[in-house]
C-alpha positions, 0 to 999 in steps of 0.5 A: 718932798713931793711925790708925783702920782699918775691917775686915770680918772673915771667920772660918773663911776657910781662911787668913789673907789680905787680900782688898782694899778695899771701900766700904759703902753710904755710901762709907766704905772698909773692908779685907776680911780673912779668918782661919782661926780660928773666931769662938769665944772671941775667937780670930778677933779675936786672929788678926786683930790678930796678922795685921795687926800682922805685915803692918804690921810693928808690935808686936801691942800697937800694934793695938787693937780699938776697936769691933765685938767680935762684929760682922763690921765692926770698927774698929781703932786702929793706933799709929804707922801712917800712911795711907801705911803702910796704902796700902803694905801693902794698896793705895790705899783706894777 
């Protein structure tokens, strides 16, 4: 089972934190996340993946970047995570 999670990443956010859910212009939900790392050589992406794995209490290898390597809006694949797990960790999607 693979859950797809849309994330809007803010690098150099001062600290690693979840800023809640939002929706794009088409109504698709995404999770707002900030990390302290700068967007240099993939450091912010690596910090994002590690932070979400820790928050969801899953192995780092279970979190993969599916798209958006250099974009702020990213799609992640999460192995072994359900929509209920995401709701418990980050609150209900809008």
